[in-house]
N, C-alpha and C positions, 0 to 999 in steps of 0.2 A: 084394616084400612084406617088411616089417620085422617081425622078432620080437624083442621085448625083454623083459627081466625087470627090473622096477623094485624097488629096495630101499627101499620107502616107509618113511618115518619112521626111517631109520637114524640112530643117535646115535653119533658118533665124536668123540673128543677133546674132549668137552664141547660139540661142535657138532652141529647137526642137518644131516645130509646125505641127500639123496634121490638115490642113485646109480643110474643106469640103464646097463646094458651091452647092446650089440648082440650077438645070437647069430648071425644070418645075414641075408642079403638085402642089398638096395641101401640105401645110406645117404642117405635124404632127410629124416631127422628134423632138427628145429631144434636148434641148439646152445644149449639152454636151461640154466638153472642146475642142473637135475636131471641133467645129463650129466656132472657132475664132482664132485669132493670140495670144490668151492667152498663157502665158508661160507654157510649160509642163516641169517644172523643175524636177519633180519627175521621169521622164522617160529617162533622158539622163545624161551622165557624162559631166558636164560643165567645167571640166579642159581643155577641147578642145571643138570644135564645133561639134564633131562627136558623133554618137549614141552608147555609151557604157553603159550598164545597170548600174544603181546606185548600185545594189547589188554587183557589181564587184569592186567597188571603195570606197564605204562607209560602213565599217563593222558595224558601230553602227547605228541602225535605230532610226528614230524619235520617234516611239512608246516607245522605251526603254528610250530615253532621257526625255520623258515627265513624267517619274516616279520619276525623281530626283528633289530635292528641289533647283533648280537653278533659279535665277531671271534675268539673263542677257544673251544676245545672245552669248557673249564671253565664258561664262561658259559652254554652250551647245557645243560649237565648240572646246574647248581646247583638243588637242590631237587627235581629231577625223578626221582630214583632213590633208593629207600630204601637206607640204609647208606652212602651217599656224601656226605661233607661237603666242600663246596667253599668256599674262602675267596677273597675279593677284597679284599686289603689296600690297594689303591690304585685310584683312578679314572683313573689315567694309562693311556692305550691302550698295549698291548703289554707291560705288566708281567706278572710271573709271578703265578700264582694256584694255590697248593698245594691238593692234594686229599688226603683221608684216608678210607680204607675201613675201616669197622667199627673206628674208634678209631685209636690210635697204638701202634706196637709198641715205641717207645723214647722217652725224654724229649726234648722239643724244646728243646735247649740252644743250638743254633746252626743255621745254614742247612745244615750238613752233615747234621744229624739230620733236618731237613725233607726233604732229598733222599732219605735212607734210608727215609722213610715213604711215598714216592710210589708209586702203582700203575703197572703197565705199561699202555701204550696200544698197541693193535694196529690197523693200518689195512690192510684187505684181506690179512690174514695176516702182515703185516710187523710184528715187534716193534720199536717205536721206541726210539731211544737219546736220552737227554737230555744236558744240559750237566753235566759231572762237577764235583763240588765241590772237587777238588784245587787249583783256582786260589785258593781262600781262604787257602792256606798263605802266599801272598805279600801278604796284605792285613792291615793293622792292624785294620781294622773290616770287618764282614761285612754292611753295609747293602745293598750290591749287589755281585754278582760282577763281576770285571773283564770287559771286553768289552762287547758290546751288551746283554747281560742281557735279551734279548727273549724273550717267551713263545713257545717253539717250537711249541706247540699252537695258535697262531694261524694255522697253515697249513691248518687244516680249512676246506674249502669246503662249507658246509652244503647248498648247492643240488645237490651231487653225492652226497650221503649218502642211502642207502636206510634205514639204521637205525644206532642207537648203543645198544649193550647193555653192561650192567655185570656183571662176574663178581666174586663175592664169596666163595663158599665153596670148600672144597678140591676138591669134585667138579667144579666148573666150571673152576677155574684150574690144576689139576694138570698138564694137558698143556702148559702154558706154562712149567712148571718154576720154577726159582729166580728168574727175571726177574719173575714175577708173585706173589711171596710176599706182597705187600701188595694183591693183587687185580689186576684187569685191566679195561680198557675196550676193547671190540671195535667198531670202526667199519667198516661195509661200504658201499662205493659202489654206485651204481645199476647194475642189470643192463643188459647190452648189448641193443640191439634186434636181433632175429634173424629177423624174419618178412618180410624183403625189403622193408621200408618204412623210411623215415628218421624219426627223432624229433628235433625241434628244440625246445628249451625255453629261455626267457629269463626271468630274474628281475632286476628293477631297483628300486631305491628311492633316495630322497634325503631328507634330513632335517636337523634342527637339534639340536645339543646346547646346551641353554639355560644361560646363565650364571646362577649363583645370586644371590639378593639377600642381601647381608650388611650388618651394621652396623659401620662403621669407627670407629676411635678414634685419638686423637693423644696428644701429650705431656701435655696438660692432663688428660685422663682418667687417664693413668697416674700423674700427680702426685697426684691426688685419692685414687687407690687406695693409694699408698704413704704418703700423709700420715697416714692413720689409724694406721699403725704407729708413725710418728715421734711423733705426739701422745700415744700411749699409753705408749711406752717411752723417750722422751727428753724432756729439759726445755729444751734449747737447739738442737734440730734435729740433734744429733750424738749417737750412742750412746756413742762413746768417741773418743779422739784419733786412732785409725786409721780412723775412719769418714769416708768422703768421698762426697758425693752425686754421681751421674752427671752429667757435664758436659752431655750432650744434654738432660737434664731440668732443668737449673739456670737456663736463660735463657728466660723465657716470651716474649721477643721473637724468638726463633729460629724463623722461620716454617717451616724445614725439618721441625721436629718439633711446633710448636705452631700451625701454620697449617692450611690445608685438608687433610683426610685423604681424598684421592681416588685413592690408589694402586690401588684395586680396578678402576678403569677401564682400567688397563694390564695388570693381572694376570689378571682374569677376562674371558672373551670368549665369544661364541656361536660354536660350532664346526660346520662343515659335515661331514656324514657322507653317504656315498653307496656304492652297490654296483651293479655291473653284471656279471652272469654269464650265460653262454650255453653250452649243450652240444648236441652233435650225435652221434647214434648211429644206426647202420644196418648193413645187411648181410643175409646169408642164412644157411641152415643150415650151410654149409661154412666160412664166414668172416664175421666181423662185427667192428665197431670202435666206439670211443667217443672223442670229443674234447671237451674243455671248456676254457674260458678265462674269466678274469674279473679284475676289479679292485675293491678295496674301500678306502675311506678312513674311518678312525675318528679324528675330531679331538676332543680334549678341550676343557675349558672354562677351562684355565689355561695361561698362558705358551706358547701356540702348540704345545703337545704334540700329537702325532698319530702314527698308524700307517698307512702305506700298504702294501697287500698286492696282489701280482700273482701270479696262479695259472694253471697250465695242467696238463692231464691228457691222456694218450693211452694207449689200450689196444687190444689186438688179440687175437682168438681165431681159431684155424685148426684145422680137422679134415681133414688131407690123406688119412687113412685111417679106416675105420670104427672102428678100435680105438685110434687115436692122436689125441691132442688137445694142441695147443700154445697157451699163453696168455702174454701179457706186458702189463705196464702200468707207466707212469712218471708220477709226480706231481712237478711243479716249482713251487716257491714262492719269491718274493722278498719280504722284509719290510724296509721302511725306516722307521726310528723317529726321531722328534724327541723328545728327553728333556726332563725338567723342569730348571729352573734352581735347584733347592733348594740352599741353602748347605750343609746337612748332607751331602748326597750328594757335593758337590764336595770339601768338606774331608776327608771320609772316604776318598775316593779318593786325594787328594793327600797325605794324612797330614801336613797342614800347616794350622796355624791362624794366620791373620793377627790383627791387633789387633781384638778384639771389643768394645771399650769403647763403641762407638757402633753401634747397629743400623741397618738400612736405613731411609731416611726414608719416612714415609707420604705425602709430597707427590708427586703424580704427575710433576711436571716433574723433580724430583731423581731419582725412581725411574727415569724414562725415560732419564735421562743414564747411570745405572748400567747399564741394559739395553743401552745403546748400546755399551758395552765388550764385552758378550757378542757382539754382531753383528760385532765386529772379529776375532773368533775363529771357531771352528767345533767342532761335536761331531757327527760323522757315525757313525750306527749302522746297519749293514746285515747282514742274514742271508740266506743262500741255503740252501734245503732241497731235497734230492732223495730220493725214495723210489721204489723199483721192484722188480718181481719178474718172473721167468720160470718158467713151469710146464710140465712135460712129464708127460702122463698116459697110462697104458696101461690099457685095459679089455678083459679076456679072460674073458668069462662072469661068474662070481661073483668073480673075482679082479681086483683093481685095484691099480695102482702109481702113486704120485705123487711126482715129484721136483721140488723147488722151490729156486730160488736167489733170495735176497732181499737188498736193500741199503737202508740208511737212512744218509744222509750230510747233515750240516749244518755250515756254516761261518759264522763271524761276524767282522765287522770293526768296529773303533772307532778313529777318528782324531780327536784333540782338539788344540785350542790355546786357552789362556786368556790374555787380554791382561794385561800387567803391572799395569794399574790395578786389576785385581780382586784382586791379591795383594801389596800393598805393594812394587810395582816388581819383582816376580818373576814372569816369565811361565812358562808350563808347556806342554809338548807331550808327547803320548803316542800310541803306536800299538799296536794289538792285532790279532792274527790267531789264530784257534783253530778247531779242527774236532772233531767227534765222529762216529765212524763205526762202523756195525755191519753185518757181513756174515753171513748165515746160509745154510747149505746143509742142507736137510731132505729126508729120504727116508722114505716110509711105504708099507707094503704092507698091503692089507686083503682079507679073505676073508669072504664071507657064506655061512653054512651054514644052509639052511632044513631043519631036521630033519624036521618034519612040519607039518600045518596050524596047530598051536598053538605050536610050539616053534621058536625061531630063535636062533642063536648067531653073533655077529659077532666076528671076531678081527682084531686090528691090531697090527703091530709097526713100530717106527720108530727112526730115528737122526737126531740133529741136531748140527751143528757150528756154533759161533758164535765170531766174532772181533770184539772191540771194541777200538777205538783212540781215545784222547783226547789232544789235543795243543794247546798254545798257545805263541805267542811274544809277549812283552809287554815294552815298553820305555817309559820316561818320563824326562823331563829338566826341570831347572829353570834359570831365569836365562839365557835366550838372549841373544844379542848385541843384539837389538832386537825390536820387535813386528811387523816386516815379514817376517822369516824365520820361518816357522811350522812348519817341519819340521826334523828332526835331520839336517842335511846332513853327508855324509861326503866326505872327500878322495878324488877319483876318479882322480888321476894316479898310475899305478903306479910311476912313477920317483921319487916323493917318499918320504922316510922315514916320513911320517905317513899313508901310503896307508890308506884305509878308517877313518881316525880322524875323530872328530867335529870339525867346524869352527865350528858355530853355537852349541854349548852346551859349558860347561866339562866336561871329562872326569870330574871328581870328582862332578859333579851329574847324571850319566847312570846310570840303573839299568836293567839288562836281566835278563829272566827267561825261561827256557825249560823246559818240562816236558812229559813224555809218560807216559801210563799205558796199559798193554795188559791185556786180560783175555780169556782163551779159555775156552769152556765146551763140553764134550762130553757128550751125553746119549743114553741108550738107554732105550726105553720099550716097554711092551707093554700091551695093553688087551683085555679080553674083556667083551662085553656080551650078556647073556642076556635074552630076552623070552619071556614065557609068555602067549599068547592076548591080547595087548594089555592085560593086567591088571597084570603085575608085570615090572619091569625091574631087573636086578641088574648092576652094572658094577664090575669090579675093574681098577685101574690099578697097574702096577708100573713104577718108573723108577729109573735110576741116573744121577747127574750128577757129572761131574768138573770142578773149577774150578782154573784156574791161580792164582787168588788164595788158594786153600787151602794149608795147609802140607803138605809132602811126605808126612807120616805120616797125613794126614787128607784126602787129595785127593778121595776119592769119598764120596758119600752115597746110600744107598738109601732111597727113600720110597714107601710104598704109599698108596692111597686106595680107599675102598669107598663105593658109593652104591646106595641101594635106592629104587625108586619104585613105589608101590602105587596103581593107579587104582581107587579104591573104587567109583566110578560104574560102570565096566565090570564090576566083580566082583559087585555086589549091586543096582544100580539102573539096569541097562542099558535097561530099558523106560520109565524115567521121562523123559518128554520135556521136563519143566520143568527138570530138573537138567542143566546144561551141563557141569559139571566138579566132581569131588570127588577130590582127589589128595593123598596123604601122601608126604612126601619125607624121606629121612634120608641124610646123608653124613658120613663120617669120613675123616680123612687127615692126611698130613704133607707139608710142602713145605720144601725147603732155602732158606737165605738166603745169597746171595753176599757175601763181603767186598768192601767198596767200594774199598779201597786195596790195591795189589799188594804193598806193603812188608810186609803181615802174613804173606805167604807166605814171606818170607825170614828171619823170625826177627830176631835182633839186627841192626841196620843203622846206617848213618851218614847224616847229613843235612847239607845246606848251610844251617846255622842258626847263624851266628856274630855275631849282632847284640848289641845292648846295650839298656839301659833307654831307652825312648823310640823305639827303632828296632830292631825284632827281625828286620828283613828283610835285613840285610846278609849276603851270602853269602861274604864273604871277610875277610881281615885285612890292612890296609895294602896294599890293591889286589891282594892275592894270594888266589886262590880256595882254599877249603879245605873239609874235611868234618870233622864232629864227631859225637859220639854225640848222640842226641836228648834232651838234658837238658831242653829246654823243652817239646817236643811230647809226650814220653812214651816210655818204654822199651817195646819190643816183644820179647817172649820166645818160647819154644817152647810146645808143647802147647796150641795154639789149635784147638779143634774147630769143626766146622760149626755155625752157628746154624740153627735151624729153627722152624717154626710148626706146631703141632698144632691142628686145628679140627674142631669138630662142628657140624652144622647140622640142625635139625628144622623142617620146613615143612609147611604145609597150604594148599591152594588150593581155593576153593569158588566156584561160579558157577551162577546160575539164569537162566532165560529172563525171568522176571517183572521188568520194569523194568531188565533187563540188569544185575542186581546181581552184584557179584563182591567177593571178599575174599581177600587173600593174607597169610599170617602166617608169619614166620620167627623162630626162636629160635636163638641161636648162642653158642658159647663158643670162644674162641681163646687158645691159650697159645703165646707166643713165647719160646724158651729159648736158653741158651748165648750170649747176645749179648755183644759186647765193649763195655766202657766204660772210660774213663780214670780211674783212681783214684789218690789220693796214695800214693806208696810210693817206696822206695829213695832216700830223701833223704840217707842216709849215703854214697851214691855220687854225689851231685850231681844226681840226677834229681828233677823235680817230681812225676812221676807215672809210671804204667805202664798198659798196656792189659791188661785181664784179662777172661776169659770167665766167664760165670755170672750175667748179669743176665737174669731171667725176668719177663715182663710178661703179664698176663691182660687180655683184653677180653671183656666179656659184654654182650649186648644183645638187643633185639627190634625187628622191623620189621613194619609193618602198612600195607597198601594196601587202601582201600575205595573202591568206585565204583558208581555206578548212574545210570540215566536217569529222574529223577523224572517228567518230562513227555515223552511221545513222541506228539504228535498230528500230524495232517497239515499243520497250519499253524505249529506251534511245537514246538521240541524243546529240552530242557535236559539236559545231561550234567554230572555233577560227580564229582570224584575227590579223595581226600585220602590223602596218604602221611605216615606218622609213623615216625621212626627214633629209637631210644634206645640209648645206649652209655655204659658206664662202664669205665674202665681201673683196674688195680691193679698195683702193683709187688709181685711175689711173692718175688724173691730178688735179692741183690747178690753180687758176687764175694767170695770169701774169707770168707764167713759174715757180712759186714757187715750191720747193720740200718739204718744211716743213712749218708748221704753228702751233703756240702755241696759244691756246685759253683757258684761265684759267689754270686748271690742266690737260688739254688734249693736246696731240700732234697729229697732223695730218701729216702723212708722206707718200709721194707718194710711192706706191708699198707695203704698209702695210695695215692691217685691220683697219677699222674705230672704232671698238668696243673694242680696247685694252686699258689697263691702262698704264699710264706713271709713272713708279715707280723706286725708288732706290732699289738696290739689297742688302739685308741684309745678312751678313756673320758672325754675332756673336756680341761679346762685347769686348771692350778693358778693361781688368781687372786691368791693371796698366798703368801709364803714359809711362813706358818704352816700352810697346807694340805698342804705337802709332808711326807710321813712322815720322821721323823728318820733321817738317814743314807741316804735313798733316792738312788741314783745311776743314771746311764745310761753304761755303759762307763767307769766310774770318774769320771764328771763329775757333780758335785752338781747335782741338779735344783732349779730355782728357780721363782718366780712367772713366769708367761708361758710355761712349758714344758708340753708335752702330758702328760696322765695316761695313761701306757701301763700296761696291765695286767701286774702282776707274777705271771706264771703259776705259778712255783714257790715264791713267798713268801720269797725270799732277800734281799729289800730291794735288789735290784740288777736293773736292766733291761739285758739283753744278748740275744745270739742265742738263749739258752736260753728266752727268753720269746716268741720268735716261734712262731707256729702256722701250720699249713697251712689256708688258707682259699680259698674260691671255686674256680672252674674256668675255665680258658682256653677249653675246648671246651664246646659246649652239651650239656646232658643229653638234650634232645629237639630235633629239627629236621625240617623237611619242607616240603611245600607243599600248597596247596589250589587246585585248578583247576576253573573253571566255563566251559562253552561253551553259548551260546544260539544257536539257529538259527530265523530267522523268514523263510520264503520263501527268497529268494536272499541274504538278509543273515545274517551270523553275528557274534557278539560273544564274545570270549574274555577271561577275567580270570584272571591267575595271581598268587597270593599266596604269599610265602615267609616262613618264620618260624624263629626260634631261641628256645629256652627253657632257662633254667638256665645261662647263661653270664655271667661277670663280667669286667670290665676294670679296669685301673688307669689312672685319668685323670692321666697324668704331665704332660700339658700344664698342668693346674691346679697340680700340685705344683711345677712349674718356675716358674710365674708367681708363686706365693706365696713361693717360696724365692729371691726376687730378690737378697737380700744375698749368698748364696753363688754365685749364677750370674752376677752382673753382671761382665762382662768376662773371665770365666774361659775358658780355652782348652780346652774340652771339648765334646763333641757335645751334651750336655744343656743347655749354656748358649747354644747358637746360636739366635739370634732370626731366624726367617724373616720375610718381609714380612707373613705372616698373623699375626704378633705384634700387628699393629695392627688386629685384628678382634675384636669383642666376642664372647666365647664363654663358655659355662658359667654357673653360678650361684654368684657370689662369696659370697652370704649364707649358704651352707651350711657354710662353713669357719670355725672359731674364729680369732680374731686372736692367734696365738702370737707369741712374741718371735722375729723372724726373725734376730736377731743371736746367739741362743743357740748355744753350742757343740754342743748335742745335735742340731742340724739338725732343728728342729721340723717342717718341712714335707718331710721325706724321703718319697719315693714309696712305700717299702716299709712301709706301714702301712694298715690298713683304712679310714682316713679317706678315702682316694682310691679305694677299691674300690667299684665301682658295678655295679648290675644292668644288664646289657647285652642283656637279652631284647628281641626286637622282632618286629613283624609288618610286613611290607613288601608294598605293592601293587607287584609287580615289573614287570608288563606288562599292558597292555590293548590288544587288537587288534579292529578293526572292519573287516569285509570284505564285498565284494559279488561274486557270481558273474556274470561278463559273458559267459559262453560262448554262451548263446542269442542275446544281443544282437549279438555280433561274429562268431559262427560262420557265419551265412548258410546258404544251401541247400547249398553245396559242403562245408561243415563242414571247411574247411581248418584252422580253429582248433579243436583238441580241447578245450582248456580255457583260460579267461581269468579272472583273478581280480584285483580291485583292492582295496587295503587301506590303512588308516592304523593307526599304533600309537603308543602312549605308553609309555615305559619308565622305571623307577625313579620311579614316580608319587608315592608317599608312604611315609613310615616312621612307625610308631607305636611309641614307646619312651619309657622313663623315663630313659634315659641322657642325661647333660648335655653330652656331647661332640658333635662334628659328625655322626658316623655310626658306630654300633656295628660296622659291617662293616669299615671301613677301618683295621684294626689288624692287625699282623703276628703271627707265631707267639708272640712274647713275651707278648702280652696287655697291653703297656704302650702306651697311646695317646699318642704324642708330639705329635699335632696337625699334623704337617707333610705328611701324605699328601694327595694331590689327591682331591677329592670324586668320587664316582660321579655322573656327570651325568644329568640328566633329558633324554631324547631323544625327539623327535617325528619320525616318518617318514611318507612317502607313497610307495606302491610299486605295482607291477603284475607279475603272473606270467602268462606265456603259453606254452602248449604247442602246437606245430604238428604 
């Protein structure tokens, strides 16, 4: 006979655990989730540490998300969780999709800052490691990180996921420590079958990514556009003696530019998408297992881009003794990516601009000939991902001990060769290999003290050791001997004096880079949770973290957090059957923030940075390697403290039986302090800047989820849910008492938001010289007829940076989704709508097109004309006809002329399904569940924005127009459980 004591509703580490311990008797109980400290993510609301049912806070279920042709974790989460803002800056499969929890903790000035704002992702307890941004140090431009730059969160197999939960406040994330300073996403895979039966599940779909319908243009259209400026500002077709009209637009008989514009037939295509996943789970109470495998293809609508994913999982649970449990699991993923052929991405990587005086031809035959040279080269991008854990658990009465070893490892390869015809007779080869690795050894001991019938105290102590390693090898070379040798060959004869030297590429044109960063984190923590009569929960967490990236005199940081949960229903309305839930929540706490780079721990240091203007990446002088002080990147001094975030959260959950109505409201305030930022200083010693601590940022906001079932009849059911998130950030302090800091085209001002644009205010056009105020200048240039009327903010009769003001916001003020599900018999229809409100974008694509005089033939990224240059976009009539030859650069992007409202409402997904279980199950009921479905994704967008799509813009907020569209995808699929 079994005697067991169940610790029902135990809350540990911000997790809900239902831990059972055997006291005596024979072990014939099932190895269920309640038998261990295994995360019960699917049964609690992880926005706090308290037990609120998932159905009350997450209106979109995993089973619905699994029907959609998404390939990344971010796509599944977008709009479905309050407080989590997910960006999708490109429709290219496999690209990165940054996420932001409850605002941003630092200004988004580069991809490094984007990395430092990302939340932690945890899969089955494993804290994942991402690609480190240290590789940007060897890049002139940061459009894409070197290597495959594949979204590593595309490894998620949604068919194997039981639940995905979002942690946002301190009480929930504190147990993950500094790794989760920006919040955390916890993914839990499905439970193992342990009732001596086998479970087999199959999900498959196939579909089509539909090519868009676009209006193409040619040289004649562009000539008409430019002619209006020549007619207005020139008398003989030339503005001055130095003005020359582009050759490609000068000859109307040149059919390459003035003929048929049918390039879109080669650029856009219908893409095949498919998915096939299967999993098998079985076993008994003493041992059980789970195995899954699958393959997914996500093919885009442009340039043959696609992502192929191959996935496998194996897990095993064993209980050799009544008090001893062993568990292990391994996830394996392979990601193969075909990248875009954008000129900007290629030139940025090569740091080389060929002659840009003539753009790509809009004629399909000429464009196909150009594409043919790509086919003579290659661009292979591959990523391998391995995640796994091993757990050993001991259960002795009310005492439990859990020891866990975890590993997350990912590696990426990118091998490239570009034909010489693509780069003025200079071919290019490169090779990249890099890996990111995290190993964690965690031990925790837990004791449950049941004081009496109403009082319970849970005590937990633990220790965690974490080792992170990031490394890459990267080499590239120009001007090989021919286009047939596509790799950097080395002399392999050990007897020759040039052994291991390059033979296919000139030694002077070969560049090699190698770097490695290590970070170790040691943590000790203790937690006490007190429960009184299922009415009040009070939890206190104390932890201390030591980081190898912190300086020796500030290696450790102590952080506390406190949470209180008051179940008002159980306290005062326990007999009210209509009231399902009424709970108030409060949490306060602090979490440390790791330094991203290990050189901050060393104080003053040397770097391999001996470049020159135009090439800052040279690591030596006259072919001799050298080290110098960090004059370009910034001085690193002493007295750098830990950065940390203080956060408070107040929440209320309310639910009633009538129409299953529920509402959840959270108010929060988050202060992030002591952050490092690079500020101009020490110029007298030759430095451009120095890293100083003292930047403080505040985020405040509110989150609301409302849901109900308006109709619940026997034949028809309608469920609806709306979630709304609001956030605003504010810069509270800068280092050294500064109140303003200019970095590039960004202004940081204390008391203002971090995500605003720094722009001139446009008020029209000076039609005549007489309209220009006497002596009015722009940066000492006299303003004339045809120039913009920029507002003189300070009245000094001079337009300069002092007249720029902070306007608009890169991040939305409000975002969320509205989900509706209709059930009629065995049919069901789901409609998911996603929205952003209060976000603005700079339409730089329009600015570049109107600024044709300054961009024509210029060797810079903004001047690059992709093939989509020959696509009609935007509303030309909304812009004044300024003088494009003016030295004031009338069409510069940094003015509110190009600032547009980018709010939108998007019908993101529609699914229609039919339950086939009764039809296919038969009398034997071998089929437990069968479901057929169709879906349409990215159905429609309602917006006033004149660009292609207000979503496909990166962290800068400047829409360059070269990003691939998010495709509309139609799928047909079936799910079967045996």
